[in-house]
Jmol script that loads the backbone (N, CA, C; Angstrom):
load data "model"
ATOM      1  N   MET A   1      35.388   1.930 -18.679  1.00  0.00           N
ATOM      2  CA  MET A   1      35.610   1.582 -17.293  1.00  0.00           C
ATOM      3  C   MET A   1      34.731   0.387 -16.942  1.00  0.00           C
ATOM      4  N   ALA A   2      35.288  -0.597 -16.312  1.00  0.00           N
ATOM      5  CA  ALA A   2      34.557  -1.803 -15.936  1.00  0.00           C
ATOM      6  C   ALA A   2      33.726  -1.556 -14.689  1.00  0.00           C
ATOM      7  N   GLU A   3      32.549  -2.162 -14.672  1.00  0.00           N
ATOM      8  CA  GLU A   3      31.694  -2.097 -13.488  1.00  0.00           C
ATOM      9  C   GLU A   3      31.565  -3.494 -12.911  1.00  0.00           C
ATOM     10  N   TYR A   4      31.578  -3.572 -11.598  1.00  0.00           N
ATOM     11  CA  TYR A   4      31.489  -4.857 -10.930  1.00  0.00           C
ATOM     12  C   TYR A   4      30.286  -4.879 -10.012  1.00  0.00           C
ATOM     13  N   LEU A   5      29.581  -5.961 -10.076  1.00  0.00           N
ATOM     14  CA  LEU A   5      28.434  -6.151  -9.209  1.00  0.00           C
ATOM     15  C   LEU A   5      28.931  -6.559  -7.833  1.00  0.00           C
ATOM     16  N   LEU A   6      28.653  -5.741  -6.832  1.00  0.00           N
ATOM     17  CA  LEU A   6      29.166  -6.008  -5.495  1.00  0.00           C
ATOM     18  C   LEU A   6      28.220  -6.831  -4.642  1.00  0.00           C
ATOM     19  N   THR A   7      26.993  -6.912  -5.042  1.00  0.00           N
ATOM     20  CA  THR A   7      26.031  -7.712  -4.296  1.00  0.00           C
ATOM     21  C   THR A   7      25.351  -8.676  -5.247  1.00  0.00           C
ATOM     22  N   ARG A   8      24.819  -9.722  -4.683  1.00  0.00           N
ATOM     23  CA  ARG A   8      24.079 -10.680  -5.499  1.00  0.00           C
ATOM     24  C   ARG A   8      22.730 -10.068  -5.863  1.00  0.00           C
ATOM     25  N   PRO A   9      22.255 -10.342  -7.072  1.00  0.00           N
ATOM     26  CA  PRO A   9      20.941  -9.815  -7.434  1.00  0.00           C
ATOM     27  C   PRO A   9      19.868 -10.413  -6.529  1.00  0.00           C
ATOM     28  N   VAL A  10      18.886  -9.602  -6.211  1.00  0.00           N
ATOM     29  CA  VAL A  10      17.802 -10.064  -5.349  1.00  0.00           C
ATOM     30  C   VAL A  10      16.900 -10.968  -6.165  1.00  0.00           C
ATOM     31  N   ARG A  11      16.655 -12.131  -5.651  1.00  0.00           N
ATOM     32  CA  ARG A  11      15.727 -13.048  -6.294  1.00  0.00           C
ATOM     33  C   ARG A  11      14.989 -13.824  -5.215  1.00  0.00           C
ATOM     34  N   LEU A  12      13.789 -14.229  -5.558  1.00  0.00           N
ATOM     35  CA  LEU A  12      12.933 -14.922  -4.607  1.00  0.00           C
ATOM     36  C   LEU A  12      12.681 -16.352  -5.066  1.00  0.00           C
ATOM     37  N   SER A  13      12.650 -17.256  -4.130  1.00  0.00           N
ATOM     38  CA  SER A  13      12.365 -18.655  -4.454  1.00  0.00           C
ATOM     39  C   SER A  13      10.876 -18.827  -4.745  1.00  0.00           C
ATOM     40  N   LEU A  14      10.541 -19.945  -5.350  1.00  0.00           N
ATOM     41  CA  LEU A  14       9.144 -20.255  -5.630  1.00  0.00           C
ATOM     42  C   LEU A  14       8.322 -20.266  -4.346  1.00  0.00           C
ATOM     43  N   ASP A  15       8.843 -20.859  -3.296  1.00  0.00           N
ATOM     44  CA  ASP A  15       8.102 -20.915  -2.031  1.00  0.00           C
ATOM     45  C   ASP A  15       7.878 -19.528  -1.436  1.00  0.00           C
ATOM     46  N   THR A  16       8.864 -18.660  -1.543  1.00  0.00           N
ATOM     47  CA  THR A  16       8.718 -17.302  -1.030  1.00  0.00           C
ATOM     48  C   THR A  16       7.662 -16.533  -1.817  1.00  0.00           C
ATOM     49  N   VAL A  17       7.715 -16.651  -3.148  1.00  0.00           N
ATOM     50  CA  VAL A  17       6.719 -15.975  -3.985  1.00  0.00           C
ATOM     51  C   VAL A  17       5.331 -16.524  -3.692  1.00  0.00           C
ATOM     52  N   ALA A  18       5.225 -17.824  -3.511  1.00  0.00           N
ATOM     53  CA  ALA A  18       3.930 -18.436  -3.190  1.00  0.00           C
ATOM     54  C   ALA A  18       3.401 -17.901  -1.857  1.00  0.00           C
ATOM     55  N   ALA A  19       4.258 -17.820  -0.861  1.00  0.00           N
ATOM     56  CA  ALA A  19       3.834 -17.327   0.452  1.00  0.00           C
ATOM     57  C   ALA A  19       3.415 -15.863   0.374  1.00  0.00           C
ATOM     58  N   ARG A  20       4.189 -15.043  -0.344  1.00  0.00           N
ATOM     59  CA  ARG A  20       3.882 -13.612  -0.424  1.00  0.00           C
ATOM     60  C   ARG A  20       2.648 -13.326  -1.268  1.00  0.00           C
ATOM     61  N   SER A  21       2.396 -14.164  -2.271  1.00  0.00           N
ATOM     62  CA  SER A  21       1.249 -13.927  -3.154  1.00  0.00           C
ATOM     63  C   SER A  21      -0.004 -14.653  -2.702  1.00  0.00           C
ATOM     64  N   GLY A  22       0.140 -15.645  -1.824  1.00  0.00           N
ATOM     65  CA  GLY A  22      -1.003 -16.417  -1.378  1.00  0.00           C
ATOM     66  C   GLY A  22      -1.472 -17.440  -2.407  1.00  0.00           C
ATOM     67  N   LEU A  23      -0.613 -17.763  -3.370  1.00  0.00           N
ATOM     68  CA  LEU A  23      -0.967 -18.717  -4.416  1.00  0.00           C
ATOM     69  C   LEU A  23      -0.201 -20.023  -4.215  1.00  0.00           C
ATOM     70  N   HIS A  24      -0.781 -21.098  -4.692  1.00  0.00           N
ATOM     71  CA  HIS A  24      -0.128 -22.400  -4.618  1.00  0.00           C
ATOM     72  C   HIS A  24       1.059 -22.425  -5.583  1.00  0.00           C
ATOM     73  N   PRO A  25       2.168 -23.032  -5.177  1.00  0.00           N
ATOM     74  CA  PRO A  25       3.341 -23.082  -6.064  1.00  0.00           C
ATOM     75  C   PRO A  25       3.058 -23.690  -7.437  1.00  0.00           C
ATOM     76  N   GLU A  26       2.193 -24.684  -7.508  1.00  0.00           N
ATOM     77  CA  GLU A  26       1.892 -25.287  -8.816  1.00  0.00           C
ATOM     78  C   GLU A  26       1.168 -24.308  -9.732  1.00  0.00           C
ATOM     79  N   LEU A  27       0.310 -23.460  -9.167  1.00  0.00           N
ATOM     80  CA  LEU A  27      -0.362 -22.447  -9.975  1.00  0.00           C
ATOM     81  C   LEU A  27       0.668 -21.442 -10.507  1.00  0.00           C
ATOM     82  N   ILE A  28       1.623 -21.096  -9.688  1.00  0.00           N
ATOM     83  CA  ILE A  28       2.673 -20.182 -10.133  1.00  0.00           C
ATOM     84  C   ILE A  28       3.493 -20.827 -11.249  1.00  0.00           C
ATOM     85  N   ARG A  29       3.778 -22.114 -11.121  1.00  0.00           N
ATOM     86  CA  ARG A  29       4.478 -22.825 -12.193  1.00  0.00           C
ATOM     87  C   ARG A  29       3.682 -22.756 -13.503  1.00  0.00           C
ATOM     88  N   ARG A  30       2.378 -22.906 -13.407  1.00  0.00           N
ATOM     89  CA  ARG A  30       1.528 -22.804 -14.605  1.00  0.00           C
ATOM     90  C   ARG A  30       1.598 -21.402 -15.199  1.00  0.00           C
ATOM     91  N   PHE A  31       1.599 -20.398 -14.337  1.00  0.00           N
ATOM     92  CA  PHE A  31       1.701 -19.021 -14.817  1.00  0.00           C
ATOM     93  C   PHE A  31       3.028 -18.788 -15.540  1.00  0.00           C
ATOM     94  N   VAL A  32       4.092 -19.407 -15.049  1.00  0.00           N
ATOM     95  CA  VAL A  32       5.388 -19.302 -15.732  1.00  0.00           C
ATOM     96  C   VAL A  32       5.290 -19.973 -17.101  1.00  0.00           C
ATOM     97  N   ALA A  33       4.678 -21.147 -17.148  1.00  0.00           N
ATOM     98  CA  ALA A  33       4.525 -21.870 -18.413  1.00  0.00           C
ATOM     99  C   ALA A  33       3.689 -21.072 -19.413  1.00  0.00           C
ATOM    100  N   LEU A  34       2.721 -20.298 -18.916  1.00  0.00           N
ATOM    101  CA  LEU A  34       1.872 -19.479 -19.775  1.00  0.00           C
ATOM    102  C   LEU A  34       2.483 -18.104 -20.051  1.00  0.00           C
ATOM    103  N   SER A  35       3.677 -17.852 -19.528  1.00  0.00           N
ATOM    104  CA  SER A  35       4.386 -16.573 -19.676  1.00  0.00           C
ATOM    105  C   SER A  35       3.628 -15.400 -19.062  1.00  0.00           C
ATOM    106  N   LEU A  36       2.861 -15.664 -18.015  1.00  0.00           N
ATOM    107  CA  LEU A  36       2.179 -14.592 -17.298  1.00  0.00           C
ATOM    108  C   LEU A  36       3.094 -13.943 -16.275  1.00  0.00           C
ATOM    109  N   VAL A  37       4.097 -14.676 -15.838  1.00  0.00           N
ATOM    110  CA  VAL A  37       5.098 -14.158 -14.906  1.00  0.00           C
ATOM    111  C   VAL A  37       6.441 -14.750 -15.318  1.00  0.00           C
ATOM    112  N   ASP A  38       7.499 -13.952 -15.171  1.00  0.00           N
ATOM    113  CA  ASP A  38       8.833 -14.413 -15.550  1.00  0.00           C
ATOM    114  C   ASP A  38       9.495 -15.116 -14.383  1.00  0.00           C
ATOM    115  N   GLY A  39      10.043 -16.269 -14.674  1.00  0.00           N
ATOM    116  CA  GLY A  39      10.824 -17.012 -13.697  1.00  0.00           C
ATOM    117  C   GLY A  39      12.016 -17.635 -14.395  1.00  0.00           C
ATOM    118  N   THR A  40      13.085 -17.827 -13.665  1.00  0.00           N
ATOM    119  CA  THR A  40      14.268 -18.477 -14.216  1.00  0.00           C
ATOM    120  C   THR A  40      14.585 -19.705 -13.390  1.00  0.00           C
ATOM    121  N   THR A  41      15.163 -20.692 -14.036  1.00  0.00           N
ATOM    122  CA  THR A  41      15.552 -21.897 -13.317  1.00  0.00           C
ATOM    123  C   THR A  41      17.068 -21.930 -13.180  1.00  0.00           C
ATOM    124  N   ASP A  42      17.509 -22.435 -12.045  1.00  0.00           N
ATOM    125  CA  ASP A  42      18.950 -22.570 -11.835  1.00  0.00           C
ATOM    126  C   ASP A  42      19.390 -23.953 -12.307  1.00  0.00           C
ATOM    127  N   ALA A  43      20.639 -24.285 -12.083  1.00  0.00           N
ATOM    128  CA  ALA A  43      21.198 -25.554 -12.559  1.00  0.00           C
ATOM    129  C   ALA A  43      20.497 -26.768 -11.955  1.00  0.00           C
ATOM    130  N   SER A  44      19.943 -26.612 -10.775  1.00  0.00           N
ATOM    131  CA  SER A  44      19.257 -27.738 -10.130  1.00  0.00           C
ATOM    132  C   SER A  44      17.768 -27.783 -10.471  1.00  0.00           C
ATOM    133  N   GLY A  45      17.290 -26.840 -11.295  1.00  0.00           N
ATOM    134  CA  GLY A  45      15.895 -26.856 -11.729  1.00  0.00           C
ATOM    135  C   GLY A  45      14.945 -26.057 -10.853  1.00  0.00           C
ATOM    136  N   ARG A  46      15.460 -25.375  -9.840  1.00  0.00           N
ATOM    137  CA  ARG A  46      14.611 -24.565  -8.965  1.00  0.00           C
ATOM    138  C   ARG A  46      14.229 -23.263  -9.653  1.00  0.00           C
ATOM    139  N   LEU A  47      13.005 -22.836  -9.435  1.00  0.00           N
ATOM    140  CA  LEU A  47      12.516 -21.587 -10.008  1.00  0.00           C
ATOM    141  C   LEU A  47      12.870 -20.417  -9.100  1.00  0.00           C
ATOM    142  N   TRP A  48      13.282 -19.313  -9.729  1.00  0.00           N
ATOM    143  CA  TRP A  48      13.606 -18.078  -9.023  1.00  0.00           C
ATOM    144  C   TRP A  48      12.900 -16.920  -9.719  1.00  0.00           C
ATOM    145  N   PHE A  49      12.549 -15.907  -8.933  1.00  0.00           N
ATOM    146  CA  PHE A  49      11.778 -14.784  -9.447  1.00  0.00           C
ATOM    147  C   PHE A  49      12.361 -13.458  -8.980  1.00  0.00           C
ATOM    148  N   ALA A  50      12.130 -12.428  -9.772  1.00  0.00           N
ATOM    149  CA  ALA A  50      12.432 -11.068  -9.347  1.00  0.00           C
ATOM    150  C   ALA A  50      11.393 -10.664  -8.303  1.00  0.00           C
ATOM    151  N   PRO A  51      11.730  -9.754  -7.405  1.00  0.00           N
ATOM    152  CA  PRO A  51      10.747  -9.308  -6.409  1.00  0.00           C
ATOM    153  C   PRO A  51       9.452  -8.768  -7.034  1.00  0.00           C
ATOM    154  N   SER A  52       9.541  -8.225  -8.234  1.00  0.00           N
ATOM    155  CA  SER A  52       8.353  -7.684  -8.909  1.00  0.00           C
ATOM    156  C   SER A  52       7.354  -8.768  -9.302  1.00  0.00           C
ATOM    157  N   ALA A  53       7.757 -10.034  -9.249  1.00  0.00           N
ATOM    158  CA  ALA A  53       6.849 -11.129  -9.614  1.00  0.00           C
ATOM    159  C   ALA A  53       5.619 -11.159  -8.707  1.00  0.00           C
ATOM    160  N   VAL A  54       5.797 -10.782  -7.447  1.00  0.00           N
ATOM    161  CA  VAL A  54       4.666 -10.782  -6.510  1.00  0.00           C
ATOM    162  C   VAL A  54       3.606  -9.777  -6.981  1.00  0.00           C
ATOM    163  N   ASP A  55       4.037  -8.598  -7.423  1.00  0.00           N
ATOM    164  CA  ASP A  55       3.101  -7.600  -7.948  1.00  0.00           C
ATOM    165  C   ASP A  55       2.440  -8.089  -9.233  1.00  0.00           C
ATOM    166  N   THR A  56       3.213  -8.740 -10.093  1.00  0.00           N
ATOM    167  CA  THR A  56       2.662  -9.271 -11.341  1.00  0.00           C
ATOM    168  C   THR A  56       1.591 -10.316 -11.051  1.00  0.00           C
ATOM    169  N   LEU A  57       1.847 -11.184 -10.089  1.00  0.00           N
ATOM    170  CA  LEU A  57       0.862 -12.214  -9.734  1.00  0.00           C
ATOM    171  C   LEU A  57      -0.404 -11.591  -9.154  1.00  0.00           C
ATOM    172  N   ALA A  58      -0.250 -10.534  -8.376  1.00  0.00           N
ATOM    173  CA  ALA A  58      -1.420  -9.835  -7.841  1.00  0.00           C
ATOM    174  C   ALA A  58      -2.232  -9.235  -8.982  1.00  0.00           C
ATOM    175  N   ARG A  59      -1.544  -8.690  -9.968  1.00  0.00           N
ATOM    176  CA  ARG A  59      -2.223  -8.107 -11.133  1.00  0.00           C
ATOM    177  C   ARG A  59      -2.978  -9.185 -11.908  1.00  0.00           C
ATOM    178  N   VAL A  60      -2.349 -10.356 -12.084  1.00  0.00           N
ATOM    179  CA  VAL A  60      -3.006 -11.478 -12.765  1.00  0.00           C
ATOM    180  C   VAL A  60      -4.271 -11.868 -12.020  1.00  0.00           C
ATOM    181  N   GLN A  61      -4.178 -11.972 -10.713  1.00  0.00           N
ATOM    182  CA  GLN A  61      -5.340 -12.367  -9.907  1.00  0.00           C
ATOM    183  C   GLN A  61      -6.454 -11.320  -9.979  1.00  0.00           C
ATOM    184  N   ARG A  62      -6.096 -10.031  -9.974  1.00  0.00           N
ATOM    185  CA  ARG A  62      -7.119  -8.980 -10.082  1.00  0.00           C
ATOM    186  C   ARG A  62      -7.817  -9.036 -11.433  1.00  0.00           C
ATOM    187  N   LEU A  63      -7.063  -9.242 -12.489  1.00  0.00           N
ATOM    188  CA  LEU A  63      -7.674  -9.333 -13.818  1.00  0.00           C
ATOM    189  C   LEU A  63      -8.584 -10.556 -13.918  1.00  0.00           C
ATOM    190  N   ARG A  64      -8.153 -11.654 -13.366  1.00  0.00           N
ATOM    191  CA  ARG A  64      -8.953 -12.891 -13.403  1.00  0.00           C
ATOM    192  C   ARG A  64     -10.256 -12.708 -12.616  1.00  0.00           C
ATOM    193  N   ALA A  65     -10.153 -12.146 -11.428  1.00  0.00           N
ATOM    194  CA  ALA A  65     -11.334 -11.997 -10.569  1.00  0.00           C
ATOM    195  C   ALA A  65     -12.230 -10.849 -11.026  1.00  0.00           C
ATOM    196  N   GLY A  66     -11.615  -9.724 -11.393  1.00  0.00           N
ATOM    197  CA  GLY A  66     -12.400  -8.542 -11.721  1.00  0.00           C
ATOM    198  C   GLY A  66     -13.033  -8.562 -13.089  1.00  0.00           C
ATOM    199  N   LEU A  67     -12.341  -9.154 -14.055  1.00  0.00           N
ATOM    200  CA  LEU A  67     -12.848  -9.140 -15.425  1.00  0.00           C
ATOM    201  C   LEU A  67     -13.229 -10.512 -15.943  1.00  0.00           C
ATOM    202  N   CYS A  68     -13.046 -11.539 -15.118  1.00  0.00           N
ATOM    203  CA  CYS A  68     -13.381 -12.920 -15.505  1.00  0.00           C
ATOM    204  C   CYS A  68     -12.707 -13.318 -16.816  1.00  0.00           C
ATOM    205  N   LEU A  69     -11.444 -12.942 -16.976  1.00  0.00           N
ATOM    206  CA  LEU A  69     -10.702 -13.281 -18.181  1.00  0.00           C
ATOM    207  C   LEU A  69     -10.034 -14.637 -18.029  1.00  0.00           C
ATOM    208  N   ASN A  70      -9.876 -15.351 -19.154  1.00  0.00           N
ATOM    209  CA  ASN A  70      -9.078 -16.572 -19.101  1.00  0.00           C
ATOM    210  C   ASN A  70      -7.602 -16.182 -19.116  1.00  0.00           C
ATOM    211  N   TYR A  71      -6.740 -17.142 -18.844  1.00  0.00           N
ATOM    212  CA  TYR A  71      -5.330 -16.810 -18.681  1.00  0.00           C
ATOM    213  C   TYR A  71      -4.677 -16.349 -19.980  1.00  0.00           C
ATOM    214  N   ALA A  72      -5.124 -16.863 -21.118  1.00  0.00           N
ATOM    215  CA  ALA A  72      -4.579 -16.388 -22.400  1.00  0.00           C
ATOM    216  C   ALA A  72      -4.912 -14.912 -22.597  1.00  0.00           C
ATOM    217  N   SER A  73      -6.131 -14.524 -22.255  1.00  0.00           N
ATOM    218  CA  SER A  73      -6.530 -13.121 -22.378  1.00  0.00           C
ATOM    219  C   SER A  73      -5.762 -12.242 -21.405  1.00  0.00           C
ATOM    220  N   ILE A  74      -5.497 -12.766 -20.232  1.00  0.00           N
ATOM    221  CA  ILE A  74      -4.742 -12.003 -19.238  1.00  0.00           C
ATOM    222  C   ILE A  74      -3.346 -11.698 -19.765  1.00  0.00           C
ATOM    223  N   GLY A  75      -2.727 -12.636 -20.455  1.00  0.00           N
ATOM    224  CA  GLY A  75      -1.419 -12.391 -21.049  1.00  0.00           C
ATOM    225  C   GLY A  75      -1.453 -11.224 -22.015  1.00  0.00           C
ATOM    226  N   LEU A  76      -2.485 -11.172 -22.837  1.00  0.00           N
ATOM    227  CA  LEU A  76      -2.640 -10.073 -23.789  1.00  0.00           C
ATOM    228  C   LEU A  76      -2.847  -8.748 -23.051  1.00  0.00           C
ATOM    229  N   VAL A  77      -3.697  -8.748 -22.042  1.00  0.00           N
ATOM    230  CA  VAL A  77      -3.961  -7.526 -21.273  1.00  0.00           C
ATOM    231  C   VAL A  77      -2.685  -7.050 -20.574  1.00  0.00           C
ATOM    232  N   LEU A  78      -1.912  -7.967 -20.009  1.00  0.00           N
ATOM    233  CA  LEU A  78      -0.656  -7.577 -19.360  1.00  0.00           C
ATOM    234  C   LEU A  78       0.304  -6.938 -20.363  1.00  0.00           C
ATOM    235  N   ASP A  79       0.387  -7.502 -21.560  1.00  0.00           N
ATOM    236  CA  ASP A  79       1.245  -6.915 -22.596  1.00  0.00           C
ATOM    237  C   ASP A  79       0.789  -5.503 -22.952  1.00  0.00           C
ATOM    238  N   LEU A  80      -0.525  -5.330 -23.100  1.00  0.00           N
ATOM    239  CA  LEU A  80      -1.056  -4.011 -23.436  1.00  0.00           C
ATOM    240  C   LEU A  80      -0.821  -3.003 -22.313  1.00  0.00           C
ATOM    241  N   LEU A  81      -0.992  -3.432 -21.071  1.00  0.00           N
ATOM    242  CA  LEU A  81      -0.751  -2.540 -19.942  1.00  0.00           C
ATOM    243  C   LEU A  81       0.724  -2.132 -19.864  1.00  0.00           C
ATOM    244  N   ASP A  82       1.619  -3.072 -20.162  1.00  0.00           N
ATOM    245  CA  ASP A  82       3.051  -2.743 -20.186  1.00  0.00           C
ATOM    246  C   ASP A  82       3.357  -1.724 -21.276  1.00  0.00           C
ATOM    247  N   ARG A  83       2.734  -1.890 -22.443  1.00  0.00           N
ATOM    248  CA  ARG A  83       2.938  -0.935 -23.537  1.00  0.00           C
ATOM    249  C   ARG A  83       2.409   0.449 -23.157  1.00  0.00           C
ATOM    250  N   ILE A  84       1.280   0.484 -22.488  1.00  0.00           N
ATOM    251  CA  ILE A  84       0.721   1.761 -22.039  1.00  0.00           C
ATOM    252  C   ILE A  84       1.683   2.436 -21.065  1.00  0.00           C
ATOM    253  N   ASP A  85       2.257   1.666 -20.142  1.00  0.00           N
ATOM    254  CA  ASP A  85       3.226   2.225 -19.190  1.00  0.00           C
ATOM    255  C   ASP A  85       4.413   2.852 -19.918  1.00  0.00           C
ATOM    256  N   VAL A  86       4.913   2.178 -20.944  1.00  0.00           N
ATOM    257  CA  VAL A  86       6.048   2.697 -21.711  1.00  0.00           C
ATOM    258  C   VAL A  86       5.656   3.987 -22.423  1.00  0.00           C
ATOM    259  N   LEU A  87       4.490   3.993 -23.053  1.00  0.00           N
ATOM    260  CA  LEU A  87       4.037   5.188 -23.770  1.00  0.00           C
ATOM    261  C   LEU A  87       3.820   6.361 -22.819  1.00  0.00           C
ATOM    262  N   GLU A  88       3.244   6.109 -21.652  1.00  0.00           N
ATOM    263  CA  GLU A  88       3.042   7.174 -20.677  1.00  0.00           C
ATOM    264  C   GLU A  88       4.378   7.727 -20.192  1.00  0.00           C
ATOM    265  N   ALA A  89       5.356   6.863 -20.007  1.00  0.00           N
ATOM    266  CA  ALA A  89       6.689   7.325 -19.596  1.00  0.00           C
ATOM    267  C   ALA A  89       7.316   8.184 -20.682  1.00  0.00           C
ATOM    268  N   GLN A  90       7.119   7.809 -21.934  1.00  0.00           N
ATOM    269  CA  GLN A  90       7.646   8.612 -23.044  1.00  0.00           C
ATOM    270  C   GLN A  90       6.982   9.981 -23.095  1.00  0.00           C
ATOM    271  N   VAL A  91       5.682  10.023 -22.861  1.00  0.00           N
ATOM    272  CA  VAL A  91       4.965  11.301 -22.864  1.00  0.00           C
ATOM    273  C   VAL A  91       5.476  12.187 -21.731  1.00  0.00           C
ATOM    274  N   ARG A  92       5.646  11.622 -20.530  1.00  0.00           N
ATOM    275  CA  ARG A  92       6.163  12.398 -19.399  1.00  0.00           C
ATOM    276  C   ARG A  92       7.561  12.916 -19.693  1.00  0.00           C
ATOM    277  N   SER A  93       8.398  12.076 -20.291  1.00  0.00           N
ATOM    278  CA  SER A  93       9.757  12.483 -20.626  1.00  0.00           C
ATOM    279  C   SER A  93       9.742  13.591 -21.680  1.00  0.00           C
ATOM    280  N   HIS A  94       8.885  13.462 -22.641  1.00  0.00           N
ATOM    281  CA  HIS A  94       8.779  14.486 -23.707  1.00  0.00           C
ATOM    282  C   HIS A  94       8.315  15.825 -23.120  1.00  0.00           C
ATOM    283  N   ARG A  95       7.394  15.778 -22.176  1.00  0.00           N
ATOM    284  CA  ARG A  95       6.889  17.003 -21.560  1.00  0.00           C
ATOM    285  C   ARG A  95       7.984  17.732 -20.791  1.00  0.00           C
ATOM    286  N   ARG A  96       8.905  16.974 -20.176  1.00  0.00           N
ATOM    287  CA  ARG A  96       9.989  17.596 -19.433  1.00  0.00           C
ATOM    288  C   ARG A  96      10.938  18.346 -20.344  1.00  0.00           C
ATOM    289  N   TRP A  97      11.080  17.925 -21.567  1.00  0.00           N
ATOM    290  CA  TRP A  97      12.038  18.517 -22.503  1.00  0.00           C
ATOM    291  C   TRP A  97      11.427  19.603 -23.364  1.00  0.00           C
ATOM    292  N   THR A  98      10.105  19.795 -23.258  1.00  0.00           N
ATOM    293  CA  THR A  98       9.491  20.846 -24.081  1.00  0.00           C
ATOM    294  C   THR A  98       9.037  22.007 -23.233  1.00  0.00           C
TER     295      THR A  98
END
end "model"
wireframe off; spacefill off
backbone 0.3
color backbone group
């Protein structure tokens, strides 16, 4: 059975993400270049983000301020935290079935 998307996916512009996160748009562009936050470009070259990008940017800022990590290290920490989230979800799921 075919499924059809009835609404446009929610996405935020670079300016909106900058306003919500309190960061300069150029810094956000750098974070995209460093793969600290995911962004996509449209045909005209504008950057667009998922709503979760604002939370990711807040996490980057907390790691930078709280642990004094450089941005390369923050990328590694974000990857590890994502892996921990997946493992914790697997443990919770396993507990429900046992």
